[in-house]
C-alpha positions in Angstrom: 112.6 150.0 151.3 112.4 147.5 154.2 113.9 148.3 157.6 117.7 148.1 157.4 119.4 144.9 158.4 122.8 146.5 158.5 123.8 150.0 159.6 127.2 151.4 159.0 127.6 154.6 161.0 130.5 157.0 160.6 133.1 154.3 160.1 136.7 155.4 159.8 139.5 152.9 159.1 143.2 154.0 159.5 146.4 152.1 158.8 149.0 154.2 160.5 148.8 157.6 158.8 146.7 156.3 155.9 143.0 156.8 156.1 141.3 154.1 154.0 137.7 154.9 154.9 136.6 158.2 156.4 133.2 158.8 158.1 131.4 156.2 156.0 127.7 155.7 156.6 125.1 153.7 154.7 122.5 151.0 155.4 121.4 147.8 153.8 117.7 147.0 153.7 116.4 143.5 154.5 115.8 141.3 151.4 117.6 143.7 149.1 120.8 143.9 147.0 123.1 146.8 147.9 126.1 147.4 145.7 129.3 149.1 147.0 131.1 150.5 144.0 133.8 153.0 143.2 137.1 153.4 141.3 140.2 151.2 142.2 141.5 152.3 145.6 138.2 153.8 146.7 138.2 151.8 150.0 135.5 149.2 149.1 137.4 146.1 150.2 138.6 147.8 153.4 134.9 148.5 154.3 134.0 144.9 153.5 136.7 143.7 155.8 135.4 145.9 158.6 131.9 144.6 158.1 133.0 140.9 157.9 135.4 141.0 160.8 138.8 140.9 159.1 139.5 144.4 160.4 138.3 146.3 163.4 137.3 149.8 162.4 139.2 152.7 164.0 136.0 154.7 164.7 132.3 154.4 164.2 129.7 151.5 164.5 128.6 148.6 162.4 125.2 147.4 163.6 123.5 144.2 162.6 119.8 144.5 163.5 118.6 141.2 164.9 115.0 140.0 165.5 115.1 141.3 169.1 117.8 143.9 169.3 120.8 145.4 167.5 124.1 143.7 167.7 127.1 146.0 167.6 129.4 144.0 165.3 132.1 146.7 165.8 132.0 145.9 169.5 131.9 142.1 169.0 135.1 142.1 166.9 137.7 142.6 169.7 140.0 139.7 168.7 142.5 139.2 165.9 141.4 138.3 162.4 140.3 134.6 163.0 138.4 135.2 166.2 136.7 138.3 164.8 135.6 136.5 161.7 134.1 133.6 163.7 132.1 136.1 165.9 130.7 137.7 162.7 129.8 134.3 161.3 127.9 133.5 164.5 126.1 136.9 164.2 124.8 135.9 160.8 127.2 137.3 158.2 128.9 135.3 155.5 131.2 136.3 152.6 132.8 135.2 149.4 136.2 136.5 148.1 137.4 138.0 144.9 140.0 135.2 144.7 138.1 132.0 145.1 138.9 130.2 148.3 137.5 126.7 147.9 139.0 123.4 149.3 139.9 122.3 145.8 141.1 118.8 146.7 137.7 118.1 148.4 134.5 117.2 146.6 131.9 119.8 145.9 129.5 118.5 148.6 132.3 118.1 151.1 133.0 121.9 150.7 129.4 122.6 151.8 129.6 120.2 154.7 132.8 121.7 156.0 131.1 125.1 156.0 128.6 123.8 158.5 131.1 122.6 161.1 129.9 125.1 163.7 126.5 123.3 163.7 127.6 119.7 163.4 130.7 119.8 165.6 129.7 122.1 168.4 129.7 119.3 171.0 132.8 117.1 171.1 131.2 114.4 173.3 128.1 114.0 171.1 130.4 113.7 168.1 132.6 111.0 169.7 129.6 109.0 170.8 127.5 109.9 167.7 124.4 110.6 169.7 121.0 110.8 168.0 121.2 114.6 168.1 124.6 114.6 166.4 123.4 112.1 163.7 120.3 114.3 163.1 122.6 117.4 162.7 124.7 115.4 160.2 121.6 114.5 158.1 120.4 118.1 158.2 123.8 119.3 157.0 123.7 116.9 154.1 120.2 117.9 153.2 121.1 121.6 153.4 124.2 121.0 151.2 122.1 119.3 148.5 119.4 122.0 148.7 121.9 124.7 147.9 123.6 122.6 145.2 120.2 122.4 143.6 119.7 126.1 143.9 123.0 126.8 142.2 122.5 124.1 139.5 125.4 122.1 140.8 123.7 118.8 141.7 125.5 116.9 138.9 128.8 118.1 140.2 128.3 117.0 143.8 131.0 114.3 143.8 133.5 116.1 141.6 136.6 117.7 143.1 135.9 121.4 143.6 139.1 122.3 141.7 137.9 120.5 138.6 134.9 122.7 138.1 134.9 125.5 135.5 135.5 128.9 137.0 131.9 130.1 136.8 130.7 127.0 138.7 133.4 127.5 141.3 131.9 131.0 141.8 128.5 129.5 142.4 129.9 126.9 144.7 131.4 129.5 146.8 128.0 131.3 147.1 126.4 127.9 148.0 129.0 127.3 150.7 128.3 130.7 152.2 124.5 130.1 152.1 125.0 126.8 154.0 125.9 128.8 157.1 122.4 130.3 157.2 123.5 133.9 156.9 121.2 136.9 157.4 123.6 138.9 155.3 125.8 137.6 152.5 128.7 139.8 151.3 130.0 139.0 147.8 133.4 140.4 146.9 133.7 140.9 143.1 131.6 137.8 142.3 131.7 138.5 138.5 135.5 138.8 138.4 136.9 136.5 135.7 133.5 135.4 134.3 132.4 135.5 130.7 129.2 137.3 129.7 127.1 134.1 129.9 128.4 133.2 133.3 127.9 136.8 134.5 124.2 136.6 133.3 123.7 133.4 135.2 125.3 134.9 138.3 122.9 137.8 138.1 120.0 135.4 138.1 121.4 133.5 141.1 121.7 136.7 143.1 118.3 138.0 142.2 116.8 134.6 143.1 118.5 134.6 146.5 116.6 137.9 147.3 113.3 137.3 145.6 112.7 133.6 146.4 114.7 133.2 149.7 114.5 136.7 151.2 118.3 136.9 151.4 120.0 140.2 152.0 123.0 140.8 149.8 125.9 143.3 149.9 128.1 143.2 146.9 131.3 144.8 145.7 131.5 144.8 141.9 133.2 146.6 139.0 130.9 145.2 136.3 128.4 148.2 136.1 126.0 146.2 133.8 125.6 143.6 136.6 125.4 146.3 139.3 122.6 148.2 137.5 120.8 144.9 136.7 120.6 143.4 140.2 120.9 146.3 142.7 118.1 147.9 144.7 120.5 150.4 146.3 124.0 151.6 145.3 126.6 153.2 147.5 129.6 154.9 145.8 133.0 155.4 147.5 135.8 157.5 146.2 139.1 158.1 148.2 137.4 156.3 151.2 134.4 158.6 151.4 130.7 158.2 150.3 130.1 160.4 147.3 126.7 159.1 146.3 124.0 156.9 147.8 120.7 155.9 146.3 118.8 154.0 143.6 120.9 152.7 140.6 119.4 155.2 138.2 120.2 158.1 140.5 123.8 157.0 141.0 124.3 156.4 137.3 123.5 160.0 136.6 125.2 161.6 139.5 127.9 164.1 138.2 130.1 163.2 141.3 130.1 159.5 140.3 130.8 160.2 136.6 133.7 162.5 137.6 135.2 159.9 139.9 135.2 157.2 137.3 136.5 159.5 134.6 139.1 161.1 136.8 137.9 164.6 136.1 136.3 167.4 138.2 132.5 167.7 138.7 132.6 171.0 136.9 134.0 169.4 133.8 131.2 166.8 133.8 128.5 169.4 134.2 130.0 171.7 131.6 
């Protein structure tokens, strides 16, 4: 495996007296697909929200390893939800959501341009006077948007309203929008939810292409075990907020602790 891009170290997340994650540690290698799986209520989404800045972990560290030095994302996220999320975006993390969050009354290409506002609108004066640098940034944003529409097979839909797209294409549009931010790590929350088998197969090809052709690092939460085993280089399993297995897909698939967690029985019953 390549050197890790993301290190989650002994992270605990509490909500009052409820412990959603306890002492969670795992790493995500550069250019790989890591899947975070587990039964309902295992703490997967809470961990995602800690990594992507929606929550600040109660304990532990979340480290994003940059070209020069580590950035402690856990330290960066010191503001409420919105501020923390923006800090994480600047650090190079993007995400999609289980419930699609597109601007449905805007066109497909406009959704991708809005995603790049931190690049094109970072200087109010240059925007007002439309300086050469601002116009160049606008052109680059359009080029980047059409590039990712092409990668997601959505070019023909560029001028359609996002809300008019079939569900599977909306999923791909959300991934394209995340990619337009130039992330080092993209976090996909239940990307196959609501997809039919054909759309799921197409999604698996998209995710594999992101890694193999673009060197993208992907962290995914997913319940579709067929998809997980097909696309993942590394699988981390949570149960009751704790890591119970961590390794290659084939190792995890045969781990008695994982089988017991999904079946709701004891390890001893699995091994019997």
